[in-house]
PDB file of N, CA, C and O in Angstrom, chain B, residues numbered from 101:
ATOM      1  N   MET B 101     -82.886 -46.796 -71.857  1.00  0.00           N
ATOM      2  CA  MET B 101     -83.213 -47.069 -73.166  1.00  0.00           C
ATOM      3  C   MET B 101     -84.419 -46.791 -73.671  1.00  0.00           C
ATOM      4  O   MET B 101     -85.433 -47.215 -73.116  1.00  0.00           O
ATOM      5  N   LEU B 102     -84.470 -46.011 -74.835  1.00  0.00           N
ATOM      6  CA  LEU B 102     -85.924 -45.542 -75.317  1.00  0.00           C
ATOM      7  C   LEU B 102     -86.340 -46.594 -76.336  1.00  0.00           C
ATOM      8  O   LEU B 102     -85.474 -47.102 -77.050  1.00  0.00           O
ATOM      9  N   PRO B 103     -87.644 -46.956 -76.446  1.00  0.00           N
ATOM     10  CA  PRO B 103     -88.292 -47.827 -77.353  1.00  0.00           C
ATOM     11  C   PRO B 103     -88.096 -47.282 -78.713  1.00  0.00           C
ATOM     12  O   PRO B 103     -88.162 -46.066 -78.888  1.00  0.00           O
ATOM     13  N   ASN B 104     -87.888 -48.004 -79.576  1.00  0.00           N
ATOM     14  CA  ASN B 104     -87.728 -47.542 -81.008  1.00  0.00           C
ATOM     15  C   ASN B 104     -89.262 -47.679 -81.511  1.00  0.00           C
ATOM     16  O   ASN B 104     -90.039 -48.501 -81.026  1.00  0.00           O
ATOM     17  N   PRO B 105     -89.626 -46.709 -82.618  1.00  0.00           N
ATOM     18  CA  PRO B 105     -91.135 -46.821 -83.096  1.00  0.00           C
ATOM     19  C   PRO B 105     -91.728 -48.053 -83.286  1.00  0.00           C
ATOM     20  O   PRO B 105     -92.921 -48.188 -83.012  1.00  0.00           O
ATOM     21  N   GLN B 106     -90.918 -49.189 -83.817  1.00  0.00           N
ATOM     22  CA  GLN B 106     -91.774 -50.453 -84.056  1.00  0.00           C
ATOM     23  C   GLN B 106     -92.109 -51.138 -82.609  1.00  0.00           C
ATOM     24  O   GLN B 106     -93.153 -51.742 -82.368  1.00  0.00           O
ATOM     25  N   SER B 107     -91.068 -50.940 -81.717  1.00  0.00           N
ATOM     26  CA  SER B 107     -91.517 -51.717 -80.484  1.00  0.00           C
ATOM     27  C   SER B 107     -92.603 -50.823 -79.897  1.00  0.00           C
ATOM     28  O   SER B 107     -93.527 -51.396 -79.319  1.00  0.00           O
ATOM     29  N   ARG B 108     -92.612 -49.484 -79.970  1.00  0.00           N
ATOM     30  CA  ARG B 108     -93.846 -48.841 -79.464  1.00  0.00           C
ATOM     31  C   ARG B 108     -95.102 -49.260 -79.903  1.00  0.00           C
ATOM     32  O   ARG B 108     -96.024 -49.544 -79.137  1.00  0.00           O
ATOM     33  N   SER B 109     -95.166 -49.311 -81.333  1.00  0.00           N
ATOM     34  CA  SER B 109     -96.342 -49.793 -81.907  1.00  0.00           C
ATOM     35  C   SER B 109     -96.707 -51.339 -81.531  1.00  0.00           C
ATOM     36  O   SER B 109     -97.878 -51.715 -81.511  1.00  0.00           O
ATOM     37  N   GLU B 110     -95.768 -52.081 -81.278  1.00  0.00           N
ATOM     38  CA  GLU B 110     -96.074 -53.411 -80.795  1.00  0.00           C
ATOM     39  C   GLU B 110     -96.624 -53.308 -79.292  1.00  0.00           C
ATOM     40  O   GLU B 110     -97.451 -54.147 -78.934  1.00  0.00           O
ATOM     41  N   VAL B 111     -96.202 -52.321 -78.402  1.00  0.00           N
ATOM     42  CA  VAL B 111     -96.720 -52.279 -77.182  1.00  0.00           C
ATOM     43  C   VAL B 111     -98.325 -51.721 -77.055  1.00  0.00           C
ATOM     44  O   VAL B 111     -99.188 -52.058 -76.243  1.00  0.00           O
ATOM     45  N   VAL B 112     -98.392 -50.734 -78.173  1.00  0.00           N
ATOM     46  CA  VAL B 112     -99.635 -50.244 -78.506  1.00  0.00           C
ATOM     47  C   VAL B 112    -100.908 -51.353 -78.795  1.00  0.00           C
ATOM     48  O   VAL B 112    -102.068 -51.479 -78.401  1.00  0.00           O
ATOM     49  N   THR B 113    -100.024 -52.050 -79.685  1.00  0.00           N
ATOM     50  CA  THR B 113    -101.166 -53.302 -80.218  1.00  0.00           C
ATOM     51  C   THR B 113    -101.346 -54.301 -78.884  1.00  0.00           C
ATOM     52  O   THR B 113    -102.392 -54.800 -78.467  1.00  0.00           O
ATOM     53  N   GLN B 114    -100.283 -54.404 -78.466  1.00  0.00           N
ATOM     54  CA  GLN B 114    -100.505 -55.334 -77.147  1.00  0.00           C
ATOM     55  C   GLN B 114    -101.508 -54.812 -76.104  1.00  0.00           C
ATOM     56  O   GLN B 114    -102.264 -55.571 -75.498  1.00  0.00           O
ATOM     57  N   LEU B 115    -101.479 -53.540 -75.931  1.00  0.00           N
ATOM     58  CA  LEU B 115    -102.346 -52.884 -74.937  1.00  0.00           C
ATOM     59  C   LEU B 115    -103.759 -53.054 -75.392  1.00  0.00           C
ATOM     60  O   LEU B 115    -104.637 -53.509 -74.658  1.00  0.00           O
ATOM     61  N   ALA B 116    -103.968 -52.635 -76.753  1.00  0.00           N
ATOM     62  CA  ALA B 116    -105.201 -52.754 -77.454  1.00  0.00           C
ATOM     63  C   ALA B 116    -105.775 -54.281 -77.176  1.00  0.00           C
ATOM     64  O   ALA B 116    -106.842 -54.514 -76.607  1.00  0.00           O
ATOM     65  N   VAL B 117    -104.953 -55.174 -77.637  1.00  0.00           N
ATOM     66  CA  VAL B 117    -105.573 -56.826 -77.503  1.00  0.00           C
ATOM     67  C   VAL B 117    -105.832 -56.975 -76.006  1.00  0.00           C
ATOM     68  O   VAL B 117    -106.846 -57.582 -75.662  1.00  0.00           O
ATOM     69  N   ALA B 118    -104.980 -56.460 -75.057  1.00  0.00           N
ATOM     70  CA  ALA B 118    -105.199 -56.736 -73.718  1.00  0.00           C
ATOM     71  C   ALA B 118    -106.429 -55.994 -73.061  1.00  0.00           C
ATOM     72  O   ALA B 118    -107.015 -56.435 -72.073  1.00  0.00           O
ATOM     73  N   SER B 119    -106.729 -54.931 -73.651  1.00  0.00           N
ATOM     74  CA  SER B 119    -107.936 -54.095 -73.111  1.00  0.00           C
ATOM     75  C   SER B 119    -109.317 -54.544 -73.757  1.00  0.00           C
ATOM     76  O   SER B 119    -110.427 -54.294 -73.288  1.00  0.00           O
ATOM     77  N   LEU B 120    -109.017 -55.325 -75.040  1.00  0.00           N
ATOM     78  CA  LEU B 120    -110.391 -55.917 -75.501  1.00  0.00           C
ATOM     79  C   LEU B 120    -110.816 -56.960 -74.770  1.00  0.00           C
ATOM     80  O   LEU B 120    -111.969 -57.152 -74.384  1.00  0.00           O
ATOM     81  N   GLY B 121    -109.503 -57.894 -74.510  1.00  0.00           N
ATOM     82  CA  GLY B 121    -109.774 -59.402 -73.570  1.00  0.00           C
ATOM     83  C   GLY B 121    -110.455 -58.633 -72.351  1.00  0.00           C
ATOM     84  O   GLY B 121    -111.670 -58.817 -72.276  1.00  0.00           O
ATOM     85  N   ALA B 122    -109.937 -57.874 -71.463  1.00  0.00           N
ATOM     86  CA  ALA B 122    -110.294 -57.402 -70.092  1.00  0.00           C
ATOM     87  C   ALA B 122    -111.668 -56.641 -70.331  1.00  0.00           C
ATOM     88  O   ALA B 122    -112.518 -56.594 -69.442  1.00  0.00           O
ATOM     89  N   GLY B 123    -111.848 -56.039 -71.591  1.00  0.00           N
ATOM     90  CA  GLY B 123    -113.377 -55.299 -71.591  1.00  0.00           C
ATOM     91  C   GLY B 123    -114.324 -56.471 -71.946  1.00  0.00           C
ATOM     92  O   GLY B 123    -115.493 -56.086 -71.947  1.00  0.00           O
ATOM     93  N   VAL B 124    -114.193 -57.677 -72.225  1.00  0.00           N
ATOM     94  CA  VAL B 124    -115.172 -58.685 -72.304  1.00  0.00           C
ATOM     95  C   VAL B 124    -115.725 -59.026 -70.883  1.00  0.00           C
ATOM     96  O   VAL B 124    -116.886 -59.009 -70.475  1.00  0.00           O
ATOM     97  N   VAL B 125    -114.613 -59.325 -70.276  1.00  0.00           N
ATOM     98  CA  VAL B 125    -115.045 -59.686 -68.669  1.00  0.00           C
ATOM     99  C   VAL B 125    -115.601 -58.544 -67.922  1.00  0.00           C
ATOM    100  O   VAL B 125    -116.396 -58.737 -67.002  1.00  0.00           O
ATOM    101  N   THR B 126    -115.197 -57.290 -68.293  1.00  0.00           N
ATOM    102  CA  THR B 126    -115.900 -55.983 -67.699  1.00  0.00           C
ATOM    103  C   THR B 126    -117.090 -55.851 -67.983  1.00  0.00           C
ATOM    104  O   THR B 126    -117.807 -55.381 -67.099  1.00  0.00           O
ATOM    105  N   THR B 127    -117.655 -56.183 -69.184  1.00  0.00           N
ATOM    106  CA  THR B 127    -118.862 -56.234 -69.734  1.00  0.00           C
ATOM    107  C   THR B 127    -119.761 -56.969 -69.094  1.00  0.00           C
ATOM    108  O   THR B 127    -120.927 -56.603 -68.947  1.00  0.00           O
ATOM    109  N   ILE B 128    -119.317 -58.010 -68.684  1.00  0.00           N
ATOM    110  CA  ILE B 128    -120.015 -59.257 -68.016  1.00  0.00           C
ATOM    111  C   ILE B 128    -120.380 -58.810 -66.632  1.00  0.00           C
ATOM    112  O   ILE B 128    -121.491 -58.984 -66.132  1.00  0.00           O
ATOM    113  N   ALA B 129    -119.309 -58.187 -66.017  1.00  0.00           N
ATOM    114  CA  ALA B 129    -119.345 -57.762 -64.543  1.00  0.00           C
ATOM    115  C   ALA B 129    -120.283 -56.737 -64.579  1.00  0.00           C
ATOM    116  O   ALA B 129    -121.212 -56.838 -63.778  1.00  0.00           O
ATOM    117  N   VAL B 130    -120.260 -55.739 -65.346  1.00  0.00           N
ATOM    118  CA  VAL B 130    -121.365 -54.572 -65.238  1.00  0.00           C
ATOM    119  C   VAL B 130    -122.547 -54.979 -65.571  1.00  0.00           C
ATOM    120  O   VAL B 130    -123.461 -54.687 -64.799  1.00  0.00           O
ATOM    121  N   ALA B 131    -122.827 -55.677 -66.669  1.00  0.00           N
ATOM    122  CA  ALA B 131    -124.116 -56.417 -66.880  1.00  0.00           C
ATOM    123  C   ALA B 131    -124.886 -57.107 -65.528  1.00  0.00           C
ATOM    124  O   ALA B 131    -126.101 -57.125 -65.331  1.00  0.00           O
ATOM    125  N   GLN B 132    -123.997 -57.578 -64.800  1.00  0.00           N
ATOM    126  CA  GLN B 132    -124.402 -58.314 -63.229  1.00  0.00           C
ATOM    127  C   GLN B 132    -124.417 -57.329 -62.291  1.00  0.00           C
ATOM    128  O   GLN B 132    -124.661 -57.748 -61.159  1.00  0.00           O
ATOM    129  N   GLY B 133    -124.213 -56.001 -62.402  1.00  0.00           N
ATOM    130  CA  GLY B 133    -124.553 -55.020 -61.564  1.00  0.00           C
ATOM    131  C   GLY B 133    -123.226 -54.406 -60.658  1.00  0.00           C
ATOM    132  O   GLY B 133    -123.335 -53.778 -59.605  1.00  0.00           O
ATOM    133  N   GLN B 134    -121.983 -54.748 -61.335  1.00  0.00           N
ATOM    134  CA  GLN B 134    -120.788 -53.898 -60.647  1.00  0.00           C
ATOM    135  C   GLN B 134    -120.634 -52.816 -61.021  1.00  0.00           C
ATOM    136  O   GLN B 134    -120.832 -52.720 -62.232  1.00  0.00           O
ATOM    137  N   ASN B 135    -120.275 -51.625 -60.384  1.00  0.00           N
ATOM    138  CA  ASN B 135    -120.066 -50.478 -60.792  1.00  0.00           C
ATOM    139  C   ASN B 135    -119.062 -50.099 -61.741  1.00  0.00           C
ATOM    140  O   ASN B 135    -117.877 -50.402 -61.602  1.00  0.00           O
ATOM    141  N   PRO B 136    -119.545 -49.400 -62.765  1.00  0.00           N
ATOM    142  CA  PRO B 136    -118.900 -49.293 -64.144  1.00  0.00           C
ATOM    143  C   PRO B 136    -117.346 -48.772 -64.093  1.00  0.00           C
ATOM    144  O   PRO B 136    -116.419 -49.096 -64.835  1.00  0.00           O
ATOM    145  N   LEU B 137    -117.354 -47.836 -62.952  1.00  0.00           N
ATOM    146  CA  LEU B 137    -115.933 -47.050 -62.850  1.00  0.00           C
ATOM    147  C   LEU B 137    -115.281 -48.039 -62.231  1.00  0.00           C
ATOM    148  O   LEU B 137    -114.120 -48.044 -62.640  1.00  0.00           O
ATOM    149  N   THR B 138    -115.504 -49.029 -61.299  1.00  0.00           N
ATOM    150  CA  THR B 138    -114.721 -50.064 -60.805  1.00  0.00           C
ATOM    151  C   THR B 138    -114.281 -51.177 -61.797  1.00  0.00           C
ATOM    152  O   THR B 138    -113.206 -51.774 -61.739  1.00  0.00           O
ATOM    153  N   ALA B 139    -115.235 -51.368 -62.690  1.00  0.00           N
ATOM    154  CA  ALA B 139    -115.057 -52.270 -63.547  1.00  0.00           C
ATOM    155  C   ALA B 139    -113.984 -51.810 -64.818  1.00  0.00           C
ATOM    156  O   ALA B 139    -113.360 -52.632 -65.489  1.00  0.00           O
ATOM    157  N   LEU B 140    -113.906 -50.266 -65.006  1.00  0.00           N
ATOM    158  CA  LEU B 140    -113.077 -49.829 -65.873  1.00  0.00           C
ATOM    159  C   LEU B 140    -111.600 -49.654 -65.346  1.00  0.00           C
ATOM    160  O   LEU B 140    -110.592 -49.677 -66.052  1.00  0.00           O
ATOM    161  N   GLY B 141    -111.647 -49.487 -64.074  1.00  0.00           N
ATOM    162  CA  GLY B 141    -110.304 -49.594 -63.309  1.00  0.00           C
ATOM    163  C   GLY B 141    -109.685 -50.873 -63.361  1.00  0.00           C
ATOM    164  O   GLY B 141    -108.515 -51.028 -63.709  1.00  0.00           O
ATOM    165  N   ILE B 142    -110.501 -51.855 -62.998  1.00  0.00           N
ATOM    166  CA  ILE B 142    -109.821 -53.320 -63.246  1.00  0.00           C
ATOM    167  C   ILE B 142    -109.484 -53.747 -64.445  1.00  0.00           C
ATOM    168  O   ILE B 142    -108.553 -54.549 -64.516  1.00  0.00           O
ATOM    169  N   THR B 143    -110.099 -53.352 -65.547  1.00  0.00           N
ATOM    170  CA  THR B 143    -109.811 -53.251 -67.062  1.00  0.00           C
ATOM    171  C   THR B 143    -108.513 -52.704 -67.151  1.00  0.00           C
ATOM    172  O   THR B 143    -107.569 -53.417 -67.492  1.00  0.00           O
ATOM    173  N   LEU B 144    -108.356 -51.390 -66.851  1.00  0.00           N
ATOM    174  CA  LEU B 144    -107.097 -50.766 -67.321  1.00  0.00           C
ATOM    175  C   LEU B 144    -105.955 -51.229 -66.384  1.00  0.00           C
ATOM    176  O   LEU B 144    -104.818 -51.112 -66.844  1.00  0.00           O
ATOM    177  N   PHE B 145    -106.102 -51.780 -65.036  1.00  0.00           N
ATOM    178  CA  PHE B 145    -105.023 -52.354 -64.534  1.00  0.00           C
ATOM    179  C   PHE B 145    -104.656 -53.696 -65.117  1.00  0.00           C
ATOM    180  O   PHE B 145    -103.478 -54.054 -65.110  1.00  0.00           O
ATOM    181  N   SER B 146    -105.591 -54.443 -65.613  1.00  0.00           N
ATOM    182  CA  SER B 146    -105.356 -55.757 -65.894  1.00  0.00           C
ATOM    183  C   SER B 146    -104.672 -55.435 -67.545  1.00  0.00           C
ATOM    184  O   SER B 146    -103.729 -56.145 -67.896  1.00  0.00           O
ATOM    185  N   ALA B 147    -105.113 -54.516 -68.360  1.00  0.00           N
ATOM    186  CA  ALA B 147    -104.421 -54.354 -69.580  1.00  0.00           C
ATOM    187  C   ALA B 147    -102.957 -54.009 -69.288  1.00  0.00           C
ATOM    188  O   ALA B 147    -102.059 -54.659 -69.824  1.00  0.00           O
ATOM    189  N   ILE B 148    -102.726 -53.099 -68.531  1.00  0.00           N
ATOM    190  CA  ILE B 148    -101.286 -52.744 -68.140  1.00  0.00           C
ATOM    191  C   ILE B 148    -100.380 -53.725 -67.774  1.00  0.00           C
ATOM    192  O   ILE B 148     -99.245 -53.831 -68.238  1.00  0.00           O
ATOM    193  N   ALA B 149    -100.904 -54.468 -66.909  1.00  0.00           N
ATOM    194  CA  ALA B 149    -100.229 -55.701 -66.234  1.00  0.00           C
ATOM    195  C   ALA B 149     -99.956 -56.741 -67.170  1.00  0.00           C
ATOM    196  O   ALA B 149     -98.910 -57.387 -67.096  1.00  0.00           O
ATOM    197  N   ALA B 150    -100.964 -56.988 -68.192  1.00  0.00           N
ATOM    198  CA  ALA B 150    -100.668 -57.974 -69.417  1.00  0.00           C
ATOM    199  C   ALA B 150     -99.568 -57.355 -70.212  1.00  0.00           C
ATOM    200  O   ALA B 150     -98.706 -58.110 -70.661  1.00  0.00           O
ATOM    201  N   VAL B 151     -99.498 -56.189 -70.420  1.00  0.00           N
ATOM    202  CA  VAL B 151     -98.495 -56.064 -71.251  1.00  0.00           C
ATOM    203  C   VAL B 151     -97.085 -55.734 -70.518  1.00  0.00           C
ATOM    204  O   VAL B 151     -96.010 -55.879 -71.100  1.00  0.00           O
ATOM    205  N   MET B 152     -97.183 -55.345 -69.387  1.00  0.00           N
ATOM    206  CA  MET B 152     -95.797 -55.504 -68.562  1.00  0.00           C
ATOM    207  C   MET B 152     -95.300 -56.817 -68.565  1.00  0.00           C
ATOM    208  O   MET B 152     -94.097 -57.027 -68.717  1.00  0.00           O
ATOM    209  N   VAL B 153     -96.339 -57.967 -68.367  1.00  0.00           N
ATOM    210  CA  VAL B 153     -95.786 -59.345 -68.354  1.00  0.00           C
ATOM    211  C   VAL B 153     -95.424 -59.647 -69.776  1.00  0.00           C
ATOM    212  O   VAL B 153     -94.466 -60.407 -69.921  1.00  0.00           O
ATOM    213  N   GLY B 154     -96.028 -59.182 -70.876  1.00  0.00           N
ATOM    214  CA  GLY B 154     -95.679 -59.471 -72.056  1.00  0.00           C
ATOM    215  C   GLY B 154     -94.288 -59.072 -72.413  1.00  0.00           C
ATOM    216  O   GLY B 154     -93.610 -59.802 -73.136  1.00  0.00           O
ATOM    217  N   GLN B 155     -93.845 -57.982 -71.956  1.00  0.00           N
ATOM    218  CA  GLN B 155     -92.720 -57.382 -72.139  1.00  0.00           C
ATOM    219  C   GLN B 155     -91.421 -58.211 -71.550  1.00  0.00           C
ATOM    220  O   GLN B 155     -90.368 -58.405 -72.157  1.00  0.00           O
ATOM    221  N   VAL B 156     -91.704 -58.589 -70.414  1.00  0.00           N
ATOM    222  CA  VAL B 156     -90.814 -59.221 -69.561  1.00  0.00           C
ATOM    223  C   VAL B 156     -90.456 -60.588 -70.273  1.00  0.00           C
ATOM    224  O   VAL B 156     -89.284 -60.844 -70.546  1.00  0.00           O
ATOM    225  N   ILE B 157     -91.434 -61.415 -70.554  1.00  0.00           N
ATOM    226  CA  ILE B 157     -91.334 -62.652 -71.181  1.00  0.00           C
ATOM    227  C   ILE B 157     -91.089 -62.474 -72.603  1.00  0.00           C
ATOM    228  O   ILE B 157     -90.969 -63.455 -73.337  1.00  0.00           O
TER     229      ILE B 157
END
C-alpha cells in the first residue's frame, strides 16, 4: 500500500520534529566531546526509529 500525499507529508513532519528533538541532545553530546559523525548517526537513527514507532502507534 502506497502512502497518499497527505500521509507522506505527515511522515516528513514527524521526521523533522523527531530530528529536532534528537538534534538538541546531539548538540549537547558534541559540546561535551563526542565525535560529530557518531552523534549525527545517533540522531538519524533516533529520528527514524521515532517515526517508525509513531506509525505503528
